[in-house]
C-alpha positions as CSV (number, residue, x, y, z in Angstrom):
1,M,86.1,79.6,123.0
2,R,87.2,78.1,119.7
3,D,83.6,77.3,118.7
4,L,82.6,80.9,119.7
5,M,85.4,82.4,117.6
6,S,84.5,80.3,114.6
7,L,81.1,82.1,114.5
8,F,82.9,85.4,113.8
9,T,86.1,84.5,111.9
10,I,87.3,82.2,109.1
11,D,89.3,79.3,110.4
12,D,90.6,77.9,107.1
13,P,94.5,78.4,107.4
14,W,94.8,78.6,103.6
15,F,92.5,81.6,103.6
16,Y,94.9,83.4,105.9
17,V,97.9,82.5,103.7
18,A,96.2,84.0,100.7
19,A,94.8,87.0,102.6
20,V,98.2,87.9,104.2
21,V,99.8,88.0,100.7
22,A,96.8,89.9,99.3
23,V,96.8,92.6,102.0
24,L,100.6,93.1,101.8
25,I,100.4,93.5,98.0
26,L,97.5,96.0,98.4
27,G,99.6,97.9,101.0
28,I,102.6,98.1,98.7
29,A,100.4,99.4,95.9
30,K,98.8,101.9,98.1
31,G,102.2,103.0,99.4
32,G,103.2,104.0,95.9
33,F,104.8,101.0,94.2
34,A,103.2,99.3,91.2
35,G,99.6,100.4,91.8
36,G,98.2,97.8,89.4
37,A,99.4,95.0,91.6
38,G,96.5,95.6,94.0
39,L,94.2,94.2,91.3
40,I,95.2,90.7,92.4
41,A,93.9,90.9,95.9
42,V,90.3,89.8,95.5
43,P,91.1,87.0,93.0
44,L,93.8,85.7,95.3
45,M,91.5,85.6,98.3
46,S,88.8,84.1,96.1
47,L,90.8,80.9,95.9
48,T,89.5,80.1,99.4
49,I,86.3,82.1,99.8
50,E,83.6,83.6,97.5
51,P,84.6,86.8,95.7
52,A,81.8,88.9,97.2
53,R,83.0,88.0,100.7
54,A,86.6,88.7,99.8
55,A,85.7,92.2,98.6
56,A,83.7,92.8,101.8
57,I,86.6,91.8,104.1
58,L,89.0,94.0,102.1
59,L,86.9,97.2,102.1
60,P,87.6,98.3,105.8
61,I,91.3,97.4,105.2
62,L,91.4,99.5,102.1
63,M,89.8,102.4,103.9
64,L,92.5,102.1,106.6
65,M,95.2,102.0,103.9
66,D,93.7,105.0,102.2
67,A,93.8,107.1,105.4
68,T,97.4,106.0,106.1
69,A,98.5,106.6,102.5
70,L,97.0,110.1,102.3
71,R,99.4,111.6,104.8
72,P,102.7,111.3,102.8
73,Y,100.9,112.4,99.6
74,W,98.7,115.2,101.1
75,R,97.9,117.9,98.6
76,R,100.3,116.5,96.1
77,W,97.5,115.2,93.9
78,D,96.2,116.9,90.7
79,A,93.0,118.7,91.8
80,G,92.0,119.1,88.1
81,V,92.1,115.4,87.5
82,L,90.1,114.7,90.6
83,A,87.5,117.2,89.5
84,T,87.1,115.2,86.2
85,T,86.9,111.8,87.9
86,I,85.0,112.0,91.2
87,P,81.6,112.5,89.5
88,G,82.1,109.5,87.4
89,A,83.1,107.4,90.4
90,V,79.7,108.3,92.0
91,V,77.9,107.1,88.9
92,G,80.0,103.9,88.7
93,T,79.3,103.1,92.3
94,A,75.6,103.5,91.8
95,I,75.8,101.1,88.8
96,G,77.7,98.6,90.8
97,L,75.1,98.6,93.5
98,A,72.2,98.3,91.0
99,T,73.9,95.3,89.2
100,F,75.3,93.6,92.3
101,D,73.1,90.5,91.8
102,L,73.2,90.5,88.0
103,L,76.8,90.1,87.0
104,S,78.8,87.0,88.0
105,P,82.3,87.5,89.5
106,D,83.8,85.5,86.6
107,A,82.3,87.9,84.1
108,L,83.7,90.8,86.1
109,R,87.2,89.2,86.1
110,V,87.2,88.8,82.3
111,M,86.0,92.4,81.8
112,V,88.6,93.9,84.2
113,G,91.4,91.7,82.9
114,T,90.6,92.7,79.3
115,I,90.8,96.4,80.2
116,A,94.1,95.9,82.0
117,L,95.6,93.7,79.2
118,V,94.5,95.9,76.2
119,F,95.7,99.1,77.8
120,S,99.0,97.6,78.9
121,V,99.8,96.0,75.6
122,R,98.9,99.2,73.8
123,W,101.4,101.1,76.0
124,W,104.2,98.6,75.4
125,L,103.7,98.8,71.6
126,T,103.5,102.5,71.4
127,R,106.1,103.8,73.8
128,R,107.1,106.9,71.9
129,P,107.2,110.5,73.2
130,R,103.7,111.9,73.1
131,P,102.4,115.4,74.1
132,T,100.9,115.6,77.5
133,R,97.1,115.6,77.4
134,E,95.1,118.0,79.5
135,P,92.4,116.7,81.9
136,S,89.1,116.2,80.1
137,F,85.8,116.0,81.9
138,G,84.4,113.7,79.2
139,R,87.2,111.2,79.2
140,G,87.6,111.4,82.9
141,T,84.0,110.7,83.5
142,V,83.9,107.7,81.2
143,W,87.0,106.0,82.7
144,S,86.2,106.9,86.3
145,T,82.6,105.5,85.9
146,I,84.2,102.2,84.8
147,A,86.7,102.5,87.7
148,G,83.9,103.1,90.2
149,F,81.9,100.2,88.9
150,T,84.8,97.7,88.9
151,S,86.0,99.0,92.2
152,F,82.6,98.4,93.8
153,S,82.4,94.9,92.3
154,V,85.9,93.5,92.9
155,H,88.1,96.4,94.1
156,A,89.7,96.5,90.7
157,G,89.3,100.1,89.8
158,G,93.0,100.7,89.1
159,P,93.3,99.8,85.4
160,P,90.3,101.9,84.2
161,L,91.6,104.9,86.2
162,Y,95.1,104.5,84.8
163,V,93.7,104.5,81.2
164,Y,92.8,108.1,81.8
165,L,95.4,109.2,84.4
166,L,98.5,107.8,82.6
167,S,97.4,109.4,79.3
168,L,98.1,112.7,81.1
169,R,101.8,111.7,81.6
170,P,102.0,112.7,85.3
171,E,105.1,112.7,87.4
172,K,105.1,109.6,89.5
173,T,104.4,111.2,92.8
174,T,101.5,113.2,91.3
175,F,100.3,109.9,89.8
176,Q,100.3,108.1,93.1
177,A,98.9,111.0,95.1
178,T,96.0,111.4,92.7
179,S,95.3,107.7,92.7
180,V,95.3,107.5,96.5
181,A,92.9,110.5,96.8
182,F,90.6,109.1,94.1
183,F,90.3,105.7,95.8
184,F,90.0,107.3,99.3
185,V,86.7,108.9,98.0
186,V,85.6,105.8,96.1
187,N,86.0,103.4,99.0
188,W,84.0,105.8,101.3
189,L,81.3,105.8,98.6
190,K,81.1,102.0,98.8
191,I,80.7,101.7,102.6
192,G,77.0,102.5,102.7
193,P,76.0,100.2,99.8
194,Y,78.1,97.4,101.2
195,A,76.4,97.7,104.6
196,W,73.0,97.9,103.0
197,L,73.7,94.7,101.0
198,G,74.7,92.9,104.3
199,Q,78.3,92.5,103.3
200,L,79.7,94.1,106.5
201,D,78.5,91.5,109.0
202,G,80.2,90.5,112.2
203,S,82.2,87.7,110.7
204,N,83.6,89.8,107.8
205,L,84.4,92.8,110.0
206,T,86.2,90.6,112.6
207,T,88.3,89.0,109.8
208,S,89.1,92.5,108.6
209,L,90.3,93.5,112.1
210,V,92.5,90.4,112.3
211,L,94.2,91.3,109.0
212,S,94.4,95.1,109.5
213,P,97.8,95.2,111.2
214,L,99.3,94.2,107.9
215,A,98.0,97.4,106.2
216,P,100.6,99.9,107.6
217,L,103.4,97.4,107.0
218,G,102.5,97.0,103.3
219,I,102.2,100.8,102.9
220,A,105.5,101.5,104.5
221,L,107.2,99.0,102.2
222,G,105.5,100.5,99.1
223,A,106.5,104.1,100.2
224,W,110.1,102.9,100.6
225,L,110.1,101.4,97.1
226,H,108.4,104.4,95.6
227,H,111.2,106.8,96.7
228,R,114.0,104.5,95.6
229,V,112.9,103.3,92.2
230,D,113.5,105.3,89.0
231,E,110.4,106.8,87.4
232,K,110.8,104.9,84.1
233,I,111.3,101.6,86.0
234,F,108.3,102.5,88.1
235,F,105.9,102.9,85.2
236,R,107.3,99.8,83.4
237,F,106.6,97.8,86.5
238,V,103.1,99.2,86.6
239,Y,102.4,98.3,83.0
240,G,104.1,95.0,83.2
241,S,102.2,94.0,86.3
242,L,99.0,94.9,84.6
243,V,99.8,92.6,81.7
244,I,100.4,89.7,84.0
245,L,97.4,90.5,86.2
246,G,95.1,91.0,83.2
247,L,96.0,87.6,81.8
248,K,95.4,86.0,85.2
249,L,92.0,87.6,85.6
250,I,90.9,86.6,82.1
251,R,92.1,83.0,82.7
252,D,90.4,82.8,86.1
253,G,87.2,84.2,84.7
254,L,87.0,81.9,81.7
255,V,87.9,78.8,83.7
256,G,85.3,79.6,86.3
257,A,82.6,80.5,83.9
């Protein structure tokens, strides 16, 4: 029986240590607390398995989280923002599929980490009252295309989306609801290409199933924190986590290159 199960699941205990932490962090982010923290999931799991396999294992779990997280934020998103971002997400997903075999995971880590770090540092250095910006199809398409691409590659679409979304200065619940709705669509866009690339094989799907009970637990914890943390603290936590995660991604990418 043990030999049979080894054909379908990963038996390295260190993988499950990393994966449990990664899935819980993803759930907390999906639940509404420190959305940028979810960026760490694929790199964390990549300590024990290859990044492409980590991304494949996480995709069904992310889809489960999206479906769960949509309920408390149903119709609380900004429809105008979604209208300016979904088309770009489709384009970004297509680019991710076309370049799947061309870009190394380390190059993607450096790219995503740089986006997260530059945007976060810019926010910390320019924290002064600024007028709210209206949704823009041009800016929304640019940043959501990047988000779709990085989400397809390493499930790291958060920072590019936040470049656009946070410039609109949304209320925190609107911010979270719009992010959840956006990535619900993006992750469904990825399922077909992932299957076509052979990423959703029996071993990866079984491992996803083993880890899936952690999804609602992480979301419940994230939702609990979301409704009990001051809005200013919330966004400081988001930006602060992006600084740390950006530095880690850049370091990991350069060391592995």
